[in-house]
All heavy atoms as TSV, in Angstrom:
chain	resi	resn	atom	element	x	y	z
A	1	MET	N	N	0.792	-1.214	-0.019
A	1	MET	CA	C	0.024	0.001	0.017
A	1	MET	C	C	0.889	1.242	-0.018
A	1	MET	O	O	1.861	1.348	0.703
A	1	MET	CB	C	-0.799	-0.018	1.215
A	1	MET	CG	C	-1.787	1.212	1.389
A	1	MET	SD	S	-2.964	0.985	2.684
A	1	MET	CE	C	-2.878	2.447	3.412
A	2	THR	N	N	0.588	2.243	-0.767
A	2	THR	CA	C	1.331	3.446	-0.907
A	2	THR	C	C	0.414	4.587	-0.501
A	2	THR	O	O	-0.831	4.733	-0.960
A	2	THR	CB	C	1.823	3.755	-2.270
A	2	THR	OG1	O	2.671	2.560	-2.650
A	2	THR	CG2	C	2.630	4.968	-2.333
A	3	SER	N	N	0.923	5.508	0.343
A	3	SER	CA	C	0.200	6.722	0.775
A	3	SER	C	C	0.634	7.890	-0.177
A	3	SER	O	O	1.813	8.028	-0.369
A	3	SER	CB	C	0.425	6.994	2.222
A	3	SER	OG	O	-0.051	5.950	3.008
A	4	VAL	N	N	-0.298	8.630	-0.638
A	4	VAL	CA	C	-0.050	9.711	-1.524
A	4	VAL	C	C	-0.529	10.970	-0.844
A	4	VAL	O	O	-1.726	11.011	-0.518
A	4	VAL	CB	C	-0.569	9.484	-2.924
A	4	VAL	CG1	C	-0.246	10.695	-3.823
A	4	VAL	CG2	C	-0.048	8.219	-3.503
A	5	ALA	N	N	0.306	11.985	-0.817
A	5	ALA	CA	C	-0.196	13.333	-0.253
A	5	ALA	C	C	-1.053	14.046	-1.253
A	5	ALA	O	O	-1.104	13.618	-2.502
A	5	ALA	CB	C	1.128	14.161	0.076
A	6	HIS	N	N	-1.701	15.029	-0.859
A	6	HIS	CA	C	-2.593	15.792	-1.851
A	6	HIS	C	C	-1.947	16.447	-3.011
A	6	HIS	O	O	-2.439	16.658	-4.051
A	6	HIS	CB	C	-3.346	16.955	-1.072
A	6	HIS	CG	C	-2.514	17.980	-0.653
A	6	HIS	ND1	N	-1.773	18.008	0.507
A	6	HIS	CD2	C	-2.335	19.253	-1.167
A	6	HIS	CE1	C	-1.088	19.178	0.528
A	6	HIS	NE2	N	-1.506	19.876	-0.388
A	7	ASP	N	N	-0.509	16.674	-2.850
A	7	ASP	CA	C	0.220	17.151	-4.078
A	7	ASP	C	C	0.807	16.048	-4.916
A	7	ASP	O	O	1.554	16.349	-5.755
A	7	ASP	CB	C	1.233	18.143	-3.510
A	7	ASP	CG	C	2.371	17.402	-2.691
A	7	ASP	OD1	O	2.247	16.179	-2.460
A	7	ASP	OD2	O	3.419	17.978	-2.283
A	8	GLY	N	N	0.444	14.869	-4.666
A	8	GLY	CA	C	0.952	13.727	-5.483
A	8	GLY	C	C	2.208	13.128	-4.981
A	8	GLY	O	O	2.615	11.975	-5.490
A	9	SER	N	N	2.942	13.679	-3.989
A	9	SER	CA	C	4.103	13.095	-3.500
A	9	SER	C	C	3.886	12.097	-2.474
A	9	SER	O	O	2.788	11.946	-1.925
A	9	SER	CB	C	5.006	14.109	-2.911
A	9	SER	OG	O	4.392	14.782	-1.872
A	10	ALA	N	N	4.844	11.135	-2.232
A	10	ALA	CA	C	4.598	10.077	-1.343
A	10	ALA	C	C	4.700	10.572	0.134
A	10	ALA	O	O	5.292	11.639	0.383
A	10	ALA	CB	C	5.773	8.914	-1.457
A	11	CYS	N	N	3.971	10.002	1.003
A	11	CYS	CA	C	4.015	10.347	2.472
A	11	CYS	C	C	3.922	9.172	3.339
A	11	CYS	O	O	3.536	8.089	2.785
A	11	CYS	CB	C	2.794	11.304	2.754
A	11	CYS	SG	S	1.187	10.603	2.690
A	12	SER	N	N	4.281	9.287	4.598
A	12	SER	CA	C	4.275	8.177	5.532
A	12	SER	C	C	3.141	8.325	6.439
A	12	SER	O	O	2.716	9.406	6.754
A	12	SER	CB	C	5.661	8.028	6.261
A	12	SER	OG	O	5.730	9.188	7.087
A	13	VAL	N	N	2.567	7.135	6.866
A	13	VAL	CA	C	1.550	7.094	7.768
A	13	VAL	C	C	1.735	6.209	8.948
A	13	VAL	O	O	2.183	4.997	8.667
A	13	VAL	CB	C	0.124	6.671	7.036
A	13	VAL	CG1	C	-0.973	6.558	8.036
A	13	VAL	CG2	C	-0.228	7.608	6.008
A	14	GLN	N	N	1.815	6.685	10.173
A	14	GLN	CA	C	2.217	5.789	11.297
A	14	GLN	C	C	0.747	5.114	11.712
A	14	GLN	O	O	-0.149	5.714	12.013
A	14	GLN	CB	C	2.753	6.736	12.466
A	14	GLN	CG	C	3.179	5.797	13.564
A	14	GLN	CD	C	4.085	6.641	14.569
A	14	GLN	OE1	O	4.381	7.659	14.381
A	14	GLN	NE2	N	4.251	5.958	15.774
A	15	LEU	N	N	0.957	3.884	11.743
A	15	LEU	CA	C	-0.190	2.974	12.109
A	15	LEU	C	C	-0.081	2.403	13.533
A	15	LEU	O	O	-1.111	1.835	14.019
A	15	LEU	CB	C	-0.363	1.771	11.193
A	15	LEU	CG	C	-0.596	2.353	9.688
A	15	LEU	CD1	C	-0.627	1.040	8.745
A	15	LEU	CD2	C	-1.889	3.012	9.495
A	16	GLY	N	N	1.033	2.382	14.145
A	16	GLY	CA	C	1.170	1.889	15.505
A	16	GLY	C	C	2.362	2.470	16.269
A	16	GLY	O	O	3.053	3.244	15.605
A	17	GLY	N	N	2.452	2.094	17.392
A	17	GLY	CA	C	3.579	2.601	18.268
A	17	GLY	C	C	3.145	3.873	19.056
A	17	GLY	O	O	1.957	4.029	19.403
A	18	PHE	N	N	4.162	4.682	19.360
A	18	PHE	CA	C	3.818	5.899	20.205
A	18	PHE	C	C	4.079	7.173	19.245
A	18	PHE	O	O	4.929	7.189	18.471
A	18	PHE	CB	C	4.768	5.963	21.360
A	18	PHE	CG	C	4.531	4.952	22.326
A	18	PHE	CD1	C	5.087	3.607	22.309
A	18	PHE	CD2	C	3.681	5.176	23.422
A	18	PHE	CE1	C	4.874	2.716	23.163
A	18	PHE	CE2	C	3.432	4.217	24.331
A	18	PHE	CZ	C	3.978	2.968	24.283
A	19	VAL	N	N	3.208	8.148	19.557
A	19	VAL	CA	C	3.327	9.372	18.736
A	19	VAL	C	C	3.155	10.599	19.707
A	19	VAL	O	O	2.367	10.423	20.707
A	19	VAL	CB	C	2.367	9.405	17.592
A	19	VAL	CG1	C	0.940	9.465	17.953
A	19	VAL	CG2	C	2.660	10.694	16.708
A	20	THR	N	N	3.956	11.739	19.480
A	20	THR	CA	C	3.715	12.917	20.279
A	20	THR	C	C	2.974	13.941	19.427
A	20	THR	O	O	3.484	14.157	18.240
A	20	THR	CB	C	5.138	13.472	20.775
A	20	THR	OG1	O	5.679	12.463	21.581
A	20	THR	CG2	C	4.866	14.695	21.589
A	21	VAL	N	N	1.914	14.441	19.882
A	21	VAL	CA	C	1.103	15.389	19.118
A	21	VAL	C	C	0.712	16.512	19.998
A	21	VAL	O	O	0.761	16.544	21.283
A	21	VAL	CB	C	-0.272	14.778	18.593
A	21	VAL	CG1	C	0.164	13.651	17.561
A	21	VAL	CG2	C	-1.069	14.143	19.717
A	22	GLY	N	N	0.321	17.643	19.449
A	22	GLY	CA	C	-0.098	18.801	20.202
A	22	GLY	C	C	-1.535	18.574	20.738
A	22	GLY	O	O	-2.223	17.725	20.198
A	23	TYR	N	N	-1.850	19.285	21.749
A	23	TYR	CA	C	-3.231	19.245	22.304
A	23	TYR	C	C	-3.772	20.551	22.514
A	23	TYR	O	O	-2.984	21.595	22.645
A	23	TYR	CB	C	-3.287	18.450	23.586
A	23	TYR	CG	C	-2.711	19.061	24.807
A	23	TYR	CD1	C	-3.518	19.868	25.563
A	23	TYR	CD2	C	-1.365	18.795	25.174
A	23	TYR	CE1	C	-2.955	20.540	26.696
A	23	TYR	CE2	C	-0.977	19.324	26.314
A	23	TYR	CZ	C	-1.659	20.195	27.117
A	23	TYR	OH	O	-1.210	20.904	28.171
A	24	SER	N	N	-5.071	20.717	22.514
A	24	SER	CA	C	-5.762	21.992	22.738
A	24	SER	C	C	-6.644	21.822	24.001
A	24	SER	O	O	-7.030	20.680	24.385
A	24	SER	CB	C	-6.515	22.536	21.544
A	24	SER	OG	O	-7.457	21.554	21.243
A	25	GLY	N	N	-7.009	22.902	24.674
A	25	GLY	CA	C	-7.845	22.772	25.791
A	25	GLY	C	C	-7.162	22.316	27.014
A	25	GLY	O	O	-5.988	22.403	27.191
A	26	THR	N	N	-7.888	21.672	27.872
A	26	THR	CA	C	-7.355	21.075	29.101
A	26	THR	C	C	-6.522	19.849	28.747
A	26	THR	O	O	-6.796	19.089	27.950
A	26	THR	CB	C	-8.516	20.616	30.018
A	26	THR	OG1	O	-9.313	21.691	30.287
A	26	THR	CG2	C	-7.992	20.089	31.303
A	27	ALA	N	N	-5.338	19.776	29.459
A	27	ALA	CA	C	-4.458	18.745	29.227
A	27	ALA	C	C	-5.032	17.325	29.649
A	27	ALA	O	O	-5.646	17.193	30.638
A	27	ALA	CB	C	-3.089	18.841	30.061
A	28	PRO	N	N	-4.911	16.375	28.712
A	28	PRO	CA	C	-5.458	15.123	28.924
A	28	PRO	C	C	-4.683	14.417	30.182
A	28	PRO	O	O	-3.518	14.797	30.347
A	28	PRO	CB	C	-5.202	14.253	27.655
A	28	PRO	CG	C	-4.988	15.313	26.635
A	28	PRO	CD	C	-4.423	16.446	27.285
A	29	GLY	N	N	-5.292	13.623	30.932
A	29	GLY	CA	C	-4.634	12.989	32.016
A	29	GLY	C	C	-3.865	11.820	31.569
A	29	GLY	O	O	-4.107	11.260	30.477
A	30	LEU	N	N	-2.891	11.353	32.450
A	30	LEU	CA	C	-2.136	10.156	32.160
A	30	LEU	C	C	-2.971	8.940	32.252
A	30	LEU	O	O	-4.006	8.939	33.047
A	30	LEU	CB	C	-0.875	10.031	33.124
A	30	LEU	CG	C	0.137	11.080	32.923
A	30	LEU	CD1	C	1.128	10.998	34.084
A	30	LEU	CD2	C	0.803	11.038	31.588
A	31	GLY	N	N	-2.609	7.883	31.581
A	31	GLY	CA	C	-3.528	6.662	31.519
A	31	GLY	C	C	-4.413	6.731	30.355
A	31	GLY	O	O	-4.310	7.451	29.447
A	32	PHE	N	N	-5.517	5.869	30.465
A	32	PHE	CA	C	-6.451	5.866	29.255
A	32	PHE	C	C	-7.326	7.128	29.305
A	32	PHE	O	O	-7.919	7.463	30.358
A	32	PHE	CB	C	-7.234	4.571	29.273
A	32	PHE	CG	C	-6.403	3.428	28.796
A	32	PHE	CD1	C	-5.840	2.631	29.681
A	32	PHE	CD2	C	-6.347	3.161	27.515
A	32	PHE	CE1	C	-5.077	1.451	29.288
A	32	PHE	CE2	C	-5.616	2.099	27.019
A	32	PHE	CZ	C	-4.941	1.223	27.936
A	33	SER	N	N	-7.398	7.878	28.283
A	33	SER	CA	C	-8.203	9.060	28.109
A	33	SER	C	C	-9.038	9.047	26.745
A	33	SER	O	O	-8.368	8.530	25.796
A	33	SER	CB	C	-7.235	10.320	28.071
A	33	SER	OG	O	-6.632	10.535	29.339
A	34	SER	N	N	-10.217	9.620	26.878
A	34	SER	CA	C	-10.983	9.677	25.548
A	34	SER	C	C	-10.503	10.958	24.929
A	34	SER	O	O	-10.715	12.064	25.413
A	34	SER	CB	C	-12.478	9.752	26.097
A	34	SER	OG	O	-13.294	9.825	24.958
A	35	LEU	N	N	-10.020	10.853	23.696
A	35	LEU	CA	C	-9.615	12.007	22.918
A	35	LEU	C	C	-10.216	12.077	21.532
A	35	LEU	O	O	-10.772	11.132	20.987
A	35	LEU	CB	C	-8.019	11.722	22.607
A	35	LEU	CG	C	-7.116	11.578	23.796
A	35	LEU	CD1	C	-5.701	11.248	23.346
A	35	LEU	CD2	C	-7.152	12.776	24.662
A	36	VAL	N	N	-10.381	13.329	21.036
A	36	VAL	CA	C	-10.917	13.644	19.795
A	36	VAL	C	C	-9.859	14.448	18.974
A	36	VAL	O	O	-8.994	15.123	19.523
A	36	VAL	CB	C	-12.295	14.493	19.936
A	36	VAL	CG1	C	-13.333	13.562	20.496
A	36	VAL	CG2	C	-11.980	15.705	20.672
A	37	ALA	N	N	-9.969	14.514	17.655
A	37	ALA	CA	C	-9.115	15.324	16.879
A	37	ALA	C	C	-9.511	16.666	16.976
A	37	ALA	O	O	-10.598	17.055	17.183
A	37	ALA	CB	C	-9.190	14.757	15.354
A	38	ASN	N	N	-8.460	17.651	16.901
A	38	ASN	CA	C	-8.755	19.058	16.915
A	38	ASN	C	C	-8.417	19.613	15.559
A	38	ASN	O	O	-7.914	19.023	14.688
A	38	ASN	CB	C	-8.006	19.786	18.011
A	38	ASN	CG	C	-6.449	19.801	17.942
A	38	ASN	OD1	O	-5.913	19.568	16.818
A	38	ASN	ND2	N	-5.748	20.139	18.958
A	39	ALA	N	N	-8.725	20.928	15.404
A	39	ALA	CA	C	-8.643	21.610	14.188
A	39	ALA	C	C	-7.184	21.800	13.645
A	39	ALA	O	O	-6.841	22.104	12.489
A	39	ALA	CB	C	-9.452	22.870	14.085
A	40	ALA	N	N	-6.291	21.737	14.667
A	40	ALA	CA	C	-4.784	22.047	14.315
A	40	ALA	C	C	-4.038	20.684	14.078
A	40	ALA	O	O	-2.819	20.767	14.046
A	40	ALA	CB	C	-4.241	22.647	15.703
A	41	GLY	N	N	-4.690	19.592	13.891
A	41	GLY	CA	C	-4.005	18.385	13.566
A	41	GLY	C	C	-3.562	17.685	14.792
A	41	GLY	O	O	-2.753	16.675	14.638
A	42	GLY	N	N	-3.994	17.996	15.926
A	42	GLY	CA	C	-3.558	17.370	17.221
A	42	GLY	C	C	-4.861	16.685	17.863
A	42	GLY	O	O	-5.696	16.210	17.155
A	43	VAL	N	N	-4.949	16.761	19.065
A	43	VAL	CA	C	-6.040	16.134	19.894
A	43	VAL	C	C	-6.451	17.030	20.931
A	43	VAL	O	O	-5.849	18.127	21.268
A	43	VAL	CB	C	-5.545	14.836	20.510
A	43	VAL	CG1	C	-5.041	13.802	19.532
A	43	VAL	CG2	C	-4.503	15.017	21.654
A	44	ALA	N	N	-7.630	16.685	21.511
A	44	ALA	CA	C	-8.225	17.303	22.656
A	44	ALA	C	C	-8.993	16.267	23.441
A	44	ALA	O	O	-9.375	15.345	22.922
A	44	ALA	CB	C	-9.172	18.473	22.163
A	45	ALA	N	N	-9.138	16.546	24.665
A	45	ALA	CA	C	-9.761	15.666	25.633
A	45	ALA	C	C	-11.330	15.835	25.218
A	45	ALA	O	O	-11.803	16.849	24.876
A	45	ALA	CB	C	-9.645	16.116	27.051
A	46	ALA	N	N	-12.001	14.690	25.065
A	46	ALA	CA	C	-13.430	14.552	24.567
A	46	ALA	C	C	-14.284	15.327	25.675
A	46	ALA	O	O	-14.091	15.107	26.892
A	46	ALA	CB	C	-13.880	13.220	24.460
A	47	GLY	N	N	-15.034	16.324	25.195
A	47	GLY	CA	C	-15.907	17.056	26.034
A	47	GLY	C	C	-17.298	16.405	26.179
A	47	GLY	O	O	-17.579	15.322	25.536
A	48	GLU	N	N	-18.212	16.984	26.911
A	48	GLU	CA	C	-19.423	16.563	27.081
A	48	GLU	C	C	-20.223	16.459	25.776
A	48	GLU	O	O	-20.216	17.449	25.038
A	48	GLU	CB	C	-20.306	17.495	28.037
A	48	GLU	CG	C	-21.583	16.823	28.534
A	48	GLU	CD	C	-22.186	17.800	29.569
A	48	GLU	OE1	O	-21.495	18.319	30.445
A	48	GLU	OE2	O	-23.423	17.824	29.500
A	49	GLY	N	N	-20.861	15.316	25.474
A	49	GLY	CA	C	-21.585	15.147	24.202
A	49	GLY	C	C	-20.626	14.743	23.072
A	49	GLY	O	O	-21.123	14.527	21.964
A	50	GLN	N	N	-19.275	14.674	23.239
A	50	GLN	CA	C	-18.404	14.165	22.250
A	50	GLN	C	C	-18.099	12.733	22.449
A	50	GLN	O	O	-17.882	12.322	23.595
A	50	GLN	CB	C	-17.226	15.033	22.234
A	50	GLN	CG	C	-17.306	16.440	21.882
A	50	GLN	CD	C	-15.972	17.197	21.791
A	50	GLN	OE1	O	-15.240	17.107	22.763
A	50	GLN	NE2	N	-15.726	17.768	20.769
A	51	THR	N	N	-17.972	11.964	21.365
A	51	THR	CA	C	-17.665	10.582	21.426
A	51	THR	C	C	-16.106	10.490	21.000
A	51	THR	O	O	-15.868	10.722	19.792
A	51	THR	CB	C	-18.475	9.770	20.555
A	51	THR	OG1	O	-19.851	9.858	20.885
A	51	THR	CG2	C	-18.039	8.231	20.582
A	52	GLY	N	N	-15.323	10.359	21.875
A	52	GLY	CA	C	-13.792	10.114	21.569
A	52	GLY	C	C	-13.427	8.713	21.495
A	52	GLY	O	O	-14.226	7.813	21.603
A	53	ARG	N	N	-12.088	8.575	21.235
A	53	ARG	CA	C	-11.621	7.165	21.180
A	53	ARG	C	C	-10.639	7.085	22.437
A	53	ARG	O	O	-9.824	8.081	22.662
A	53	ARG	CB	C	-10.888	7.022	19.939
A	53	ARG	CG	C	-10.366	5.609	19.754
A	53	ARG	CD	C	-9.901	5.318	18.283
A	53	ARG	NE	N	-9.266	4.044	18.300
A	53	ARG	CZ	C	-8.660	3.515	17.269
A	53	ARG	NH1	N	-8.746	4.110	16.147
A	53	ARG	NH2	N	-8.188	2.395	17.272
A	54	SER	N	N	-10.629	5.962	23.087
A	54	SER	CA	C	-9.661	5.800	24.211
A	54	SER	C	C	-8.231	5.550	23.716
A	54	SER	O	O	-8.053	4.592	22.935
A	54	SER	CB	C	-10.274	4.707	25.060
A	54	SER	OG	O	-9.434	4.530	26.222
A	55	TYR	N	N	-7.267	6.332	24.289
A	55	TYR	CA	C	-5.788	6.123	23.983
A	55	TYR	C	C	-5.075	6.120	25.348
A	55	TYR	O	O	-5.538	6.721	26.236
A	55	TYR	CB	C	-5.302	7.207	23.103
A	55	TYR	CG	C	-5.822	7.368	21.787
A	55	TYR	CD1	C	-6.898	8.026	21.325
A	55	TYR	CD2	C	-5.095	6.555	20.739
A	55	TYR	CE1	C	-7.344	8.066	19.989
A	55	TYR	CE2	C	-5.654	6.505	19.376
A	55	TYR	CZ	C	-6.606	7.278	19.130
A	55	TYR	OH	O	-7.151	7.254	17.770
A	56	LEU	N	N	-3.958	5.414	25.306
A	56	LEU	CA	C	-3.136	5.395	26.521
A	56	LEU	C	C	-2.148	6.528	26.359
A	56	LEU	O	O	-1.266	6.660	25.475
A	56	LEU	CB	C	-2.288	4.123	26.517
A	56	LEU	CG	C	-1.307	3.995	27.741
A	56	LEU	CD1	C	-2.060	4.121	29.133
A	56	LEU	CD2	C	-0.512	2.673	27.624
A	57	VAL	N	N	-2.338	7.488	27.302
A	57	VAL	CA	C	-1.552	8.702	27.395
A	57	VAL	C	C	-0.293	8.413	28.280
A	57	VAL	O	O	-0.598	8.103	29.497
A	57	VAL	CB	C	-2.328	9.923	27.866
A	57	VAL	CG1	C	-1.484	11.130	28.005
A	57	VAL	CG2	C	-3.488	10.281	26.946
A	58	VAL	N	N	0.909	8.558	27.842
A	58	VAL	CA	C	2.023	8.047	28.595
A	58	VAL	C	C	2.916	9.279	28.987
A	58	VAL	O	O	3.749	9.120	29.837
A	58	VAL	CB	C	2.961	7.048	27.900
A	58	VAL	CG1	C	2.186	5.750	27.663
A	58	VAL	CG2	C	3.429	7.645	26.493
A	59	SER	N	N	2.677	10.502	28.457
A	59	SER	CA	C	3.395	11.631	28.710
A	59	SER	C	C	2.571	12.922	28.395
A	59	SER	O	O	1.911	12.974	27.358
A	59	SER	CB	C	4.765	11.654	27.985
A	59	SER	OG	O	5.466	12.925	28.242
A	60	VAL	N	N	2.705	13.910	29.267
A	60	VAL	CA	C	2.059	15.227	29.026
A	60	VAL	C	C	3.036	16.311	29.289
A	60	VAL	O	O	3.624	16.264	30.425
A	60	VAL	CB	C	0.737	15.363	29.889
A	60	VAL	CG1	C	0.171	16.728	29.599
A	60	VAL	CG2	C	-0.229	14.251	29.655
A	61	ASP	N	N	3.207	17.139	28.339
A	61	ASP	CA	C	4.142	18.299	28.504
A	61	ASP	C	C	3.272	19.608	28.422
A	61	ASP	O	O	2.949	20.016	27.265
A	61	ASP	CB	C	5.226	18.304	27.522
A	61	ASP	CG	C	6.283	19.518	27.536
A	61	ASP	OD1	O	5.880	20.484	28.266
A	61	ASP	OD2	O	7.289	19.304	26.999
A	62	THR	N	N	2.969	20.152	29.603
A	62	THR	CA	C	2.058	21.279	29.602
A	62	THR	C	C	2.644	22.533	29.065
A	62	THR	O	O	2.129	23.492	28.606
A	62	THR	CB	C	1.485	21.481	30.987
A	62	THR	OG1	O	2.586	21.681	31.928
A	62	THR	CG2	C	0.554	20.338	31.456
A	63	ALA	N	N	3.961	22.640	29.167
A	63	ALA	CA	C	4.697	23.843	28.635
A	63	ALA	C	C	4.714	23.852	27.105
A	63	ALA	O	O	4.518	24.900	26.586
A	63	ALA	CB	C	6.097	23.753	29.099
A	64	ALA	N	N	4.885	22.722	26.535
A	64	ALA	CA	C	4.942	22.520	25.102
A	64	ALA	C	C	3.479	22.330	24.523
A	64	ALA	O	O	3.306	22.274	23.339
A	64	ALA	CB	C	5.910	21.423	24.607
A	65	LYS	N	N	2.587	21.985	25.438
A	65	LYS	CA	C	1.171	21.566	24.953
A	65	LYS	C	C	1.220	20.388	24.122
A	65	LYS	O	O	0.576	20.370	23.004
A	65	LYS	CB	C	0.400	22.706	24.425
A	65	LYS	CG	C	0.148	23.810	25.499
A	65	LYS	CD	C	-0.987	24.715	25.114
A	65	LYS	CE	C	-2.355	24.057	25.111
A	65	LYS	NZ	N	-3.345	24.301	25.960
A	66	THR	N	N	1.949	19.338	24.475
A	66	THR	CA	C	1.963	18.067	23.745
A	66	THR	C	C	1.740	16.851	24.667
A	66	THR	O	O	1.861	16.931	25.837
A	66	THR	CB	C	3.398	17.884	23.039
A	66	THR	OG1	O	4.460	17.711	24.065
A	66	THR	CG2	C	3.680	18.902	22.129
A	67	VAL	N	N	1.174	15.734	24.040
A	67	VAL	CA	C	0.965	14.499	24.765
A	67	VAL	C	C	1.663	13.435	23.866
A	67	VAL	O	O	1.632	13.565	22.629
A	67	VAL	CB	C	-0.572	14.291	24.927
A	67	VAL	CG1	C	-1.219	15.286	25.852
A	67	VAL	CG2	C	-1.327	14.175	23.660
A	68	THR	N	N	2.102	12.409	24.503
A	68	THR	CA	C	2.531	11.223	23.809
A	68	THR	C	C	1.498	10.084	24.150
A	68	THR	O	O	1.161	9.813	25.325
A	68	THR	CB	C	3.925	10.846	24.315
A	68	THR	OG1	O	4.845	11.877	24.199
A	68	THR	CG2	C	4.440	9.523	23.637
A	69	ILE	N	N	1.074	9.435	23.005
A	69	ILE	CA	C	-0.055	8.533	23.142
A	69	ILE	C	C	0.365	7.222	22.432
A	69	ILE	O	O	1.285	7.330	21.505
A	69	ILE	CB	C	-1.408	8.909	22.550
A	69	ILE	CG1	C	-1.304	9.330	21.139
A	69	ILE	CG2	C	-1.936	10.107	23.375
A	69	ILE	CD1	C	-2.610	9.667	20.473
A	70	LYS	N	N	-0.222	6.041	22.794
A	70	LYS	CA	C	0.018	4.824	22.034
A	70	LYS	C	C	-1.105	4.732	21.148
A	70	LYS	O	O	-2.222	4.807	21.478
A	70	LYS	CB	C	0.032	3.617	23.043
A	70	LYS	CG	C	0.311	2.375	22.431
A	70	LYS	CD	C	0.289	1.206	23.366
A	70	LYS	CE	C	0.699	-0.127	22.858
A	70	LYS	NZ	N	0.038	-0.552	21.606
A	71	LEU	N	N	-0.659	4.516	19.817
A	71	LEU	CA	C	-1.653	4.355	18.781
A	71	LEU	C	C	-2.225	2.935	18.789
A	71	LEU	O	O	-1.674	2.030	19.203
A	71	LEU	CB	C	-1.065	4.595	17.397
A	71	LEU	CG	C	-0.601	5.990	17.190
A	71	LEU	CD1	C	0.089	6.108	15.800
A	71	LEU	CD2	C	-1.727	7.042	17.255
C-alpha cells in the first residue's frame, strides 16, 4: 500500500507505536483518556456530548502543550 499526499508526492502514515502530538484545551490525564481530533492536527480531551476514542496517554508536557499516546 502506498500513501500519497494531496500534491501527489509520497508520504508516510504511522499505524502503530507511540506518537507525540499537540493538544488544545485542558491537558489530557495520564492513563487511558478519551480523545478527539482538533482543528490543528492534534488532539483534545473529549468534552461533554463528544464521542472520543480511548488512547493510552504516557506523557504530558504542559509547557509545550504536547501529549505522547500509544496508537
